[in-house]
OpenMM code with the backbone's topology and positions (N, CA, C; nanometers):
from openmm import Vec3, app, unit

residues = "MET LEU ARG LEU THR LYS ALA PRO ASN LEU ALA MET ALA THR LEU TRP ALA ASP ALA LEU THR ARG ALA GLY ILE ARG ALA THR VAL GLN ARG MET PHE LEU ALA GLY ALA SER GLY GLU LEU PRO PRO ASP GLN CYS ALA PRO GLU ILE TRP ILE GLU ASP ASP ALA LEU ALA GLU ARG ALA ARG ASP ILE MET ASN ASP LEU GLN ASN VAL PRO GLN ARG ARG TRP PHE CYS ALA CYS GLY GLU LEU ILE GLU GLY GLY PHE GLU GLN CYS TRP SER CYS GLY ALA LEU MET PRO ARG".split()
positions = [
    Vec3(-2.2206, 2.5893, -1.7006),
    Vec3(-2.1433, 2.4555, -1.6644),
    Vec3(-2.0845, 2.4531, -1.8335),
    Vec3(-1.9957, 2.3972, -1.8606),
    Vec3(-1.9288, 2.3799, -1.9696),
    Vec3(-1.8819, 2.2357, -2.0180),
    Vec3(-1.9264, 2.1961, -2.0900),
    Vec3(-1.8273, 2.0265, -2.1410),
    Vec3(-1.6925, 2.0694, -2.1824),
    Vec3(-1.6005, 2.0176, -2.1437),
    Vec3(-1.4525, 2.0214, -2.1429),
    Vec3(-1.4093, 1.9321, -2.2729),
    Vec3(-1.4201, 1.8079, -2.2381),
    Vec3(-1.4036, 1.6855, -2.3171),
    Vec3(-1.4732, 1.5847, -2.2976),
    Vec3(-1.4793, 1.4697, -2.3879),
    Vec3(-1.5225, 1.3499, -2.3761),
    Vec3(-1.3907, 1.2624, -2.3278),
    Vec3(-1.4145, 1.1762, -2.2557),
    Vec3(-1.2987, 1.0862, -2.2021),
    Vec3(-1.2997, 0.9269, -2.3042),
    Vec3(-1.2111, 0.8784, -2.3304),
    Vec3(-1.2061, 0.7274, -2.3752),
    Vec3(-1.2839, 0.6566, -2.2921),
    Vec3(-1.2501, 0.6302, -2.1313),
    Vec3(-1.3390, 0.5392, -2.0544),
    Vec3(-1.3679, 0.6235, -1.9507),
    Vec3(-1.4270, 0.5250, -1.8509),
    Vec3(-1.4899, 0.5996, -1.7189),
    Vec3(-1.3582, 0.6309, -1.6246),
    Vec3(-1.2627, 0.5071, -1.6093),
    Vec3(-1.1149, 0.5286, -1.5314),
    Vec3(-1.0913, 0.6655, -1.5799),
    Vec3(-1.0536, 0.7092, -1.7079),
    Vec3(-0.9466, 0.8407, -1.7366),
    Vec3(-1.0526, 0.9475, -1.7262),
    Vec3(-1.1909, 0.9476, -1.7357),
    Vec3(-1.2706, 1.0717, -1.7065),
    Vec3(-1.2931, 1.0798, -1.5472),
    Vec3(-1.2786, 0.9730, -1.4633),
    Vec3(-1.2724, 0.9893, -1.3229),
    Vec3(-1.1050, 1.0542, -1.2876),
    Vec3(-1.0148, 1.0195, -1.3464),
    Vec3(-0.8739, 1.0529, -1.2975),
    Vec3(-0.8858, 1.2105, -1.3539),
    Vec3(-0.9144, 1.2685, -1.4761),
    Vec3(-0.9191, 1.3765, -1.5206),
    Vec3(-1.0109, 1.4755, -1.4309),
    Vec3(-1.1211, 1.4421, -1.4231),
    Vec3(-1.2082, 1.5360, -1.3180),
    Vec3(-1.1426, 1.5535, -1.1971),
    Vec3(-1.0942, 1.4503, -1.1059),
    Vec3(-1.0189, 1.4768, -0.9989),
    Vec3(-0.9072, 1.5630, -1.0290),
    Vec3(-0.8245, 1.5387, -1.1231),
    Vec3(-0.7023, 1.6169, -1.1019),
    Vec3(-0.7802, 1.7551, -1.1371),
    Vec3(-0.8352, 1.8041, -1.2036),
    Vec3(-0.8977, 1.9289, -1.1988),
    Vec3(-0.9477, 1.9820, -1.0908),
    Vec3(-1.0139, 1.8822, -0.9998),
    Vec3(-1.0683, 1.9419, -0.8968),
    Vec3(-0.9724, 1.9678, -0.7919),
    Vec3(-0.8218, 1.8967, -0.8136),
    Vec3(-0.7289, 1.9156, -0.7138),
    Vec3(-0.6672, 2.0638, -0.7535),
    Vec3(-0.6754, 2.0784, -0.8714),
    Vec3(-0.6253, 2.2278, -0.9349),
    Vec3(-0.7360, 2.3321, -0.8828),
    Vec3(-0.8618, 2.3282, -0.8195),
    Vec3(-0.9309, 2.4281, -0.7906),
    Vec3(-1.0263, 2.4380, -0.8920),
    Vec3(-1.0415, 2.3670, -0.9762),
    Vec3(-1.1397, 2.3729, -1.0744),
    Vec3(-1.2634, 2.2682, -1.0687),
    Vec3(-1.3747, 2.3031, -1.0263),
    Vec3(-1.4815, 2.2387, -0.9752),
    Vec3(-1.5044, 2.1406, -1.1129),
    Vec3(-1.5146, 2.0228, -1.0945),
    Vec3(-1.5105, 1.9602, -1.2335),
    Vec3(-1.6159, 1.7990, -1.1968),
    Vec3(-1.6679, 1.7637, -1.3119),
    Vec3(-1.8067, 1.6416, -1.2864),
    Vec3(-1.7906, 1.5623, -1.4031),
    Vec3(-1.8130, 1.4055, -1.3805),
    Vec3(-1.8262, 1.3163, -1.4924),
    Vec3(-1.9696, 1.3079, -1.5231),
    Vec3(-2.0156, 1.3229, -1.6553),
    Vec3(-2.1024, 1.3110, -1.6770),
    Vec3(-2.1247, 1.1845, -1.7607),
    Vec3(-2.2453, 1.1121, -1.7956),
    Vec3(-2.2771, 1.0076, -1.8904),
    Vec3(-2.2095, 0.8977, -1.8275),
    Vec3(-2.1766, 0.8641, -1.7195),
    Vec3(-2.0975, 0.7603, -1.6185),
    Vec3(-2.1638, 0.6390, -1.6856),
    Vec3(-2.2794, 0.6174, -1.6871),
    Vec3(-2.3349, 0.4779, -1.6961),
    Vec3(-2.3916, 0.4587, -1.8437),
    Vec3(-2.3306, 0.5320, -1.9423),
    Vec3(-2.3970, 0.4908, -2.0798),
    Vec3(-2.3106, 0.4087, -2.1457),
    Vec3(-2.2080, 0.3710, -2.1164),
    Vec3(-2.1335, 0.2642, -2.1793),
    Vec3(-2.2189, 0.1206, -2.2261),
    Vec3(-2.3095, 0.0917, -2.0954),
    Vec3(-2.3646, -0.0019, -2.1314),
    Vec3(-2.4489, -0.0051, -2.2529),
    Vec3(-2.4967, 0.1059, -2.2914),
    Vec3(-2.6058, 0.1343, -2.3837),
    Vec3(-2.5494, 0.1575, -2.5343),
    Vec3(-2.4050, 0.1502, -2.5461),
    Vec3(-2.3478, 0.1655, -2.6464),
    Vec3(-2.3771, 0.0152, -2.7531),
    Vec3(-2.4287, 0.0546, -2.8590),
    Vec3(-2.4703, -0.0285, -2.9442),
    Vec3(-2.6245, -0.0166, -2.9779),
    Vec3(-2.7057, 0.0303, -2.8838),
    Vec3(-2.8345, 0.0767, -2.8882),
    Vec3(-2.8526, 0.2054, -2.9126),
    Vec3(-2.7262, 0.2865, -2.8656),
    Vec3(-2.7031, 0.4184, -2.9005),
    Vec3(-2.5704, 0.4207, -2.9810),
    Vec3(-2.5527, 0.5559, -3.0535),
    Vec3(-2.4332, 0.5546, -3.1015),
    Vec3(-2.3099, 0.5931, -3.0109),
    Vec3(-2.1780, 0.4792, -3.0381),
    Vec3(-2.0659, 0.4752, -2.9307),
    Vec3(-2.0308, 0.6110, -2.9271),
    Vec3(-2.0382, 0.7233, -3.0069),
    Vec3(-1.9678, 0.8252, -2.9770),
    Vec3(-2.0569, 0.9105, -2.8960),
    Vec3(-2.1690, 0.8581, -2.8231),
    Vec3(-2.2639, 0.9597, -2.7570),
    Vec3(-2.2644, 0.8950, -2.6341),
    Vec3(-2.1924, 0.7699, -2.6006),
    Vec3(-2.1919, 0.7149, -2.4955),
    Vec3(-2.0737, 0.7220, -2.3984),
    Vec3(-1.9832, 0.7902, -2.4783),
    Vec3(-1.8377, 0.8355, -2.4027),
    Vec3(-1.8708, 0.9085, -2.2814),
    Vec3(-1.7918, 0.8899, -2.1663),
    Vec3(-1.8175, 0.9651, -2.0349),
    Vec3(-1.7306, 1.1198, -2.0820),
    Vec3(-1.7996, 1.2265, -2.0038),
    Vec3(-1.7802, 1.3571, -2.0429),
    Vec3(-1.7301, 1.4265, -1.9152),
    Vec3(-1.6403, 1.5117, -1.9256),
    Vec3(-1.5895, 1.6083, -1.8164),
    Vec3(-1.6436, 1.7240, -1.8330),
    Vec3(-1.7254, 1.7857, -1.7428),
    Vec3(-1.7893, 1.9118, -1.7495),
    Vec3(-1.7344, 1.9890, -1.6282),
    Vec3(-1.7020, 2.1475, -1.6488),
    Vec3(-1.6642, 2.2246, -1.5402),
    Vec3(-1.7751, 2.3009, -1.4942),
    Vec3(-1.7681, 2.3566, -1.4002),
    Vec3(-1.8943, 2.4628, -1.3499),
    Vec3(-1.8488, 2.5861, -1.3713),
    Vec3(-1.7488, 2.6451, -1.3959),
    Vec3(-1.7246, 2.7862, -1.4108),
    Vec3(-1.6849, 2.8023, -1.5462),
    Vec3(-1.7254, 2.8678, -1.6312),
    Vec3(-1.6711, 2.8843, -1.7615),
    Vec3(-1.5759, 2.9386, -1.7820),
    Vec3(-1.5611, 3.0518, -1.6866),
    Vec3(-1.3986, 3.1337, -1.6837),
    Vec3(-1.3011, 3.0740, -1.6472),
    Vec3(-1.3202, 2.9513, -1.6142),
    Vec3(-1.1837, 2.8617, -1.5831),
    Vec3(-1.1500, 2.7868, -1.6871),
    Vec3(-1.2085, 2.7885, -1.8001),
    Vec3(-1.2140, 2.7088, -1.9242),
    Vec3(-1.0734, 2.6808, -1.9658),
    Vec3(-1.0203, 2.8199, -2.0009),
    Vec3(-0.8598, 2.7945, -2.0749),
    Vec3(-0.7787, 2.7077, -1.9593),
    Vec3(-0.7701, 2.7463, -1.8427),
    Vec3(-0.6899, 2.6873, -1.7641),
    Vec3(-0.7026, 2.5188, -1.7518),
    Vec3(-0.8207, 2.5209, -1.7422),
    Vec3(-0.8709, 2.3695, -1.7264),
    Vec3(-0.8261, 2.2997, -1.8587),
    Vec3(-0.8515, 2.3393, -1.9620),
    Vec3(-0.7864, 2.2716, -2.1061),
    Vec3(-0.6500, 2.2773, -2.1034),
    Vec3(-0.5416, 2.3786, -2.0350),
    Vec3(-0.4062, 2.3699, -2.0186),
    Vec3(-0.4051, 2.2117, -1.9170),
    Vec3(-0.4639, 2.2255, -1.8003),
    Vec3(-0.4439, 2.1258, -1.7397),
    Vec3(-0.4552, 1.9811, -1.8252),
    Vec3(-0.5441, 1.9794, -1.8919),
    Vec3(-0.5998, 1.8459, -1.9824),
    Vec3(-0.4643, 1.8055, -2.0266),
    Vec3(-0.4198, 1.9182, -2.1211),
    Vec3(-0.3282, 1.9162, -2.2063),
    Vec3(-0.2022, 1.8315, -2.1451),
    Vec3(-0.1649, 1.9071, -2.0456),
    Vec3(-0.0288, 1.8258, -1.9360),
    Vec3(-0.0686, 1.6915, -1.9319),
    Vec3(-0.2275, 1.6566, -1.8692),
    Vec3(-0.2449, 1.5314, -1.8486),
    Vec3(-0.2372, 1.4208, -1.9588),
    Vec3(-0.2647, 1.4987, -2.0755),
    Vec3(-0.2731, 1.4319, -2.2235),
    Vec3(-0.1249, 1.3907, -2.2581),
    Vec3(-0.0605, 1.4787, -2.2377),
    Vec3(0.0952, 1.4544, -2.3239),
    Vec3(0.1912, 1.4660, -2.2118),
    Vec3(0.1750, 1.3594, -2.1524),
    Vec3(0.3101, 1.3197, -2.0526),
    Vec3(0.4124, 1.2869, -2.1368),
    Vec3(0.5284, 1.3783, -2.1011),
    Vec3(0.6410, 1.3645, -2.1550),
    Vec3(0.7333, 1.1898, -2.1223),
    Vec3(0.7516, 1.1327, -2.2617),
    Vec3(0.8152, 0.9959, -2.2671),
    Vec3(0.9576, 1.0053, -2.2423),
    Vec3(0.9954, 0.9383, -2.1594),
    Vec3(1.1773, 0.9173, -2.1491),
    Vec3(1.2211, 0.7997, -2.1910),
    Vec3(1.3207, 0.8078, -2.2037),
    Vec3(1.3991, 0.6880, -2.2623),
    Vec3(1.5340, 0.6748, -2.1768),
    Vec3(1.5739, 0.5988, -2.0869),
    Vec3(1.7154, 0.5796, -2.0389),
    Vec3(1.7641, 0.4384, -2.0154),
    Vec3(1.8479, 0.4290, -1.9980),
    Vec3(1.9478, 0.2888, -1.9690),
    Vec3(1.9444, 0.2634, -1.8177),
    Vec3(1.9276, 0.1409, -1.7623),
    Vec3(1.9357, 0.1430, -1.6412),
    Vec3(2.0915, 0.0871, -1.5990),
    Vec3(2.1367, 0.0666, -1.4983),
    Vec3(2.2725, 0.0164, -1.4974),
    Vec3(2.2920, -0.1363, -1.5079),
    Vec3(2.1571, -0.2020, -1.4825),
    Vec3(2.1770, -0.3190, -1.5167),
    Vec3(2.1625, -0.3543, -1.6605),
    Vec3(2.1535, -0.2350, -1.7483),
    Vec3(2.1528, -0.2601, -1.9371),
    Vec3(2.0098, -0.2118, -1.9594),
    Vec3(1.9195, -0.2569, -1.8689),
    Vec3(1.7939, -0.2459, -1.9539),
    Vec3(1.7595, -0.0911, -2.0216),
    Vec3(1.6853, -0.1306, -2.1496),
    Vec3(1.6487, 0.0127, -2.2039),
    Vec3(1.5181, 0.0239, -2.1730),
    Vec3(1.4806, 0.1478, -2.0690),
    Vec3(1.3506, 0.1810, -2.0261),
    Vec3(1.2750, 0.2917, -2.1087),
    Vec3(1.1517, 0.2506, -2.1423),
    Vec3(1.0992, 0.3502, -2.2463),
    Vec3(0.9690, 0.4054, -2.1682),
    Vec3(0.9039, 0.5076, -2.2062),
    Vec3(0.8099, 0.5733, -2.1561),
    Vec3(0.8067, 0.6412, -2.0210),
    Vec3(0.6951, 0.6799, -1.9501),
    Vec3(0.6748, 0.7440, -1.8191),
    Vec3(0.7441, 0.6752, -1.7190),
    Vec3(0.7991, 0.5437, -1.7268),
    Vec3(0.8535, 0.4567, -1.6079),
    Vec3(0.9493, 0.5214, -1.5390),
    Vec3(0.9789, 0.5232, -1.4290),
    Vec3(1.0526, 0.5926, -1.3660),
    Vec3(1.1585, 0.4756, -1.2534),
    Vec3(1.1096, 0.3772, -1.2780),
    Vec3(1.2096, 0.2661, -1.2047),
    Vec3(1.2155, 0.1194, -1.3137),
    Vec3(1.3216, 0.0409, -1.3119),
    Vec3(1.3520, -0.0547, -1.3802),
    Vec3(1.2489, -0.1717, -1.3604),
    Vec3(1.2072, -0.2445, -1.4657),
    Vec3(1.1479, -0.3342, -1.4687),
    Vec3(1.2008, -0.4777, -1.4325),
    Vec3(1.3041, -0.4837, -1.4829),
    Vec3(1.3937, -0.5752, -1.4576),
    Vec3(1.4674, -0.6229, -1.2992),
    Vec3(1.5599, -0.5096, -1.2721),
    Vec3(1.6054, -0.4914, -1.1657),
    Vec3(1.5506, -0.4070, -1.0079),
    Vec3(1.4238, -0.3391, -1.0457),
    Vec3(1.3827, -0.2478, -0.9762),
    Vec3(1.4481, -0.1242, -0.9269),
    Vec3(1.5522, -0.0756, -0.9942),
    Vec3(1.6324, 0.0603, -0.9535),
    Vec3(1.5367, 0.1521, -0.9970),
    Vec3(1.5824, 0.2544, -0.9336),
    Vec3(1.5054, 0.3765, -0.9953),
    Vec3(1.5745, 0.4596, -1.0437),
    Vec3(1.5094, 0.5509, -1.2026),
    Vec3(1.5568, 0.6319, -1.2693),
    Vec3(1.6943, 0.7401, -1.2034),
    Vec3(1.7784, 0.7156, -1.2794),
    Vec3(1.8799, 0.8546, -1.2102),
    Vec3(1.8405, 1.0128, -1.2608),
    Vec3(1.8416, 1.0560, -1.1341),
    Vec3(1.7968, 1.2005, -1.1572),
    Vec3(1.8879, 1.3052, -1.2035),
] * unit.nanometer
topology = app.Topology()
chain = topology.addChain("A")
for resn in residues:
    res = topology.addResidue(resn, chain)
    for name in ("N", "CA", "C"):
        topology.addAtom(name, app.Element.getBySymbol(name[0]), res)
């Protein structure tokens, strides 16, 4: 087994592990319940970690993690005049979908 990365919180760790698993890389979340010990233990030792079972898939797993952590941000103007930034594909003001 290989520790791939630490996650900022349990929600992100779970999403990342699920994405790796869907890509065919068996991944688990370790240190799931250590957040409550932060303060008694150093905070950097309490962060959830993503581990993969097959070391040979490490490079592919890192590529997937890079894609997950660096989602392209878009900027577009809706027909209603609102400027929409980030990864949003729908206008928050009028509900129109981003033009393709």
